[in-house]
C-alpha positions in Angstrom: 100.4 106.5 94.3 98.5 108.8 96.6 97.9 106.3 99.2 101.6 105.3 99.4 102.6 108.9 99.6 100.3 109.4 102.5 101.6 106.3 104.3 105.2 107.3 103.9 104.6 111.0 105.1 102.6 109.9 108.0 105.0 107.3 109.1 107.6 110.0 109.1 105.7 112.5 111.0 104.0 110.1 113.5 106.9 107.8 114.2 110.2 108.8 113.0 109.9 112.7 113.7 108.3 112.0 117.0 111.0 109.6 118.0 113.8 111.8 117.0 112.1 114.7 118.9 111.7 112.8 121.9 115.4 111.3 121.8 116.6 115.2 121.1 114.3 116.4 124.1 115.1 113.6 126.7 118.1 111.6 125.8 115.5 108.8 125.2 113.6 107.3 122.3 110.5 106.7 124.4 110.1 103.4 122.7 109.2 100.2 124.9 107.8 98.0 122.6 110.1 95.0 123.8 109.0 95.6 127.5 105.4 95.0 126.9 106.0 91.5 125.3 105.7 89.5 128.5 102.2 88.1 128.2 100.3 86.3 125.6 97.8 89.2 125.8 100.6 92.1 125.3 102.1 89.9 122.5 98.7 89.8 120.6 98.0 93.5 120.9 101.5 94.5 119.9 101.8 92.0 116.8 98.2 92.8 115.8 99.1 96.5 115.5 102.2 95.7 113.7 100.7 93.5 111.3 98.1 95.8 110.3 100.8 98.6 109.8 102.8 95.9 107.3 99.5 94.9 105.5 98.5 98.3 104.9 101.8 99.3 103.5 101.4 96.0 101.2 98.2 97.1 100.2 99.1 100.7 99.4 102.3 99.4 97.5 99.8 97.0 95.3 97.4 99.6 94.7 100.2 101.9 93.5 101.5 99.4 91.2 98.2 98.6 89.9 98.4 95.0 91.3 95.2 95.3 93.3 91.9 96.6 92.2 89.7 98.6 94.2 86.2 97.3 95.3 84.8 100.4 95.0 85.3 103.8 93.0 85.0 106.6 95.2 86.8 109.1 92.6 88.1 112.5 93.5 85.6 112.9 96.4 87.2 109.6 98.0 90.4 110.8 97.8 89.7 114.4 99.3 88.0 113.0 102.0 90.9 110.4 102.6 93.6 112.8 102.5 91.7 115.0 104.7 91.0 112.2 107.4 94.5 111.3 107.1 95.7 115.0 107.6 93.0 115.7 110.5 93.8 112.3 112.1 97.9 113.1 112.0 97.3 116.6 113.4 95.4 115.1 116.6 98.2 112.5 116.9 101.2 114.9 116.3 99.7 117.5 118.9 98.6 114.8 121.5 102.1 113.6 121.2 103.7 116.8 121.9 101.3 117.5 124.7 102.5 114.4 126.4 106.1 115.9 126.5 108.5 113.5 128.4 105.7 111.1 129.3 105.4 110.1 125.6 106.0 106.3 125.1 105.3 103.6 122.4 104.4 100.7 124.5 104.4 100.2 128.4 107.2 99.6 130.8 106.1 98.5 134.2 109.1 99.8 136.0 108.4 103.6 134.8 106.4 106.2 136.3 105.6 109.1 134.1 103.4 112.0 134.5 99.5 111.5 134.0 98.7 113.7 131.2 95.3 115.1 131.5 95.5 118.4 129.9 95.2 119.8 126.3 93.8 117.1 124.1 93.7 114.7 126.9 91.4 116.8 128.7 88.7 115.5 126.3 89.9 112.1 125.2 92.0 109.7 127.4 93.5 108.2 124.1 93.6 111.1 121.4 96.8 109.6 120.0 94.7 106.1 119.3 91.5 108.5 118.3 93.6 110.0 115.8 95.1 106.6 114.5 91.5 105.6 114.2 90.8 108.6 111.9 93.9 108.0 109.8 92.6 104.3 109.3 89.2 105.8 108.1 91.2 108.1 105.9 92.8 105.0 104.4 89.5 103.2 103.8 88.4 106.3 101.7 91.8 106.4 100.0 92.0 102.5 99.1 88.3 101.4 99.1 89.0 97.8 99.4 87.8 94.9 101.5 91.3 94.3 102.6 91.5 97.9 103.8 88.3 97.8 105.9 89.4 94.4 107.3 92.9 96.2 108.3 90.7 99.0 109.9 88.6 96.6 112.1 91.9 94.7 113.1 93.6 97.9 114.0 90.6 99.1 116.2 90.5 95.7 117.9 94.4 95.9 118.5 94.3 99.6 119.6 91.4 98.5 122.1 93.2 95.4 123.2 96.1 97.7 124.1 94.2 100.3 125.7 91.9 98.3 127.9 94.3 95.4 128.7 97.6 96.8 128.9 97.6 100.5 129.2 94.7 101.2 131.5 95.6 98.6 134.2 98.9 100.0 134.3 97.9 103.6 134.9 95.3 102.3 137.4 98.3 100.9 139.3 100.4 103.7 138.8 98.1 106.8 139.4 95.4 105.0 141.3 92.4 107.3 142.5 93.8 110.1 140.1 93.3 108.0 137.2 90.0 106.4 138.4 88.7 110.2 138.8 90.0 111.0 135.3 88.2 108.0 133.7 84.8 109.2 135.2 85.3 112.5 133.4 87.0 111.8 130.1 85.8 109.3 127.4 88.2 106.6 126.3 88.4 107.6 122.8 85.8 110.1 121.1 86.9 113.6 122.3 84.0 114.5 124.6 84.1 115.2 128.4 81.2 113.1 130.2 
């Protein structure tokens, strides 16, 4: 039941809470998923990430109902590690979302120009929200040590990387030009560390 509780709490904090805050502060939800489905690559990145979220939910429900047996028993240390990673990843995501302020979006809308956020968490990682999601993904691998969860983690990383390299970074280069290029020279794509 612990993985399901984590999933629901994280979904509420990372998605629902953030959308409500964004709507309250700006009058706009910040959700732009439908606008980024123009090309096959954009569809692949978006649908892959949605598929992973749905599959992880199904896996944690099956585990919670004892319908799916774990491949490894990591015991209490695994649960502690999993919850800790989920908590740290969620904190990274939420802090980063707040630091984006009005620029926060889910998805890319080519017609919009927002501020280039390079302060706070974004001063050490160009994509701290995605880095936080990867940490959360590792947390779920520890909480639900099953091959299907490992596969979900790998697919999530592939989906995130497609989103970043093929959709978001080209958009940011077009919108911000040399300012963004200079930023990429000094700050890593994911791992929080200045170059």
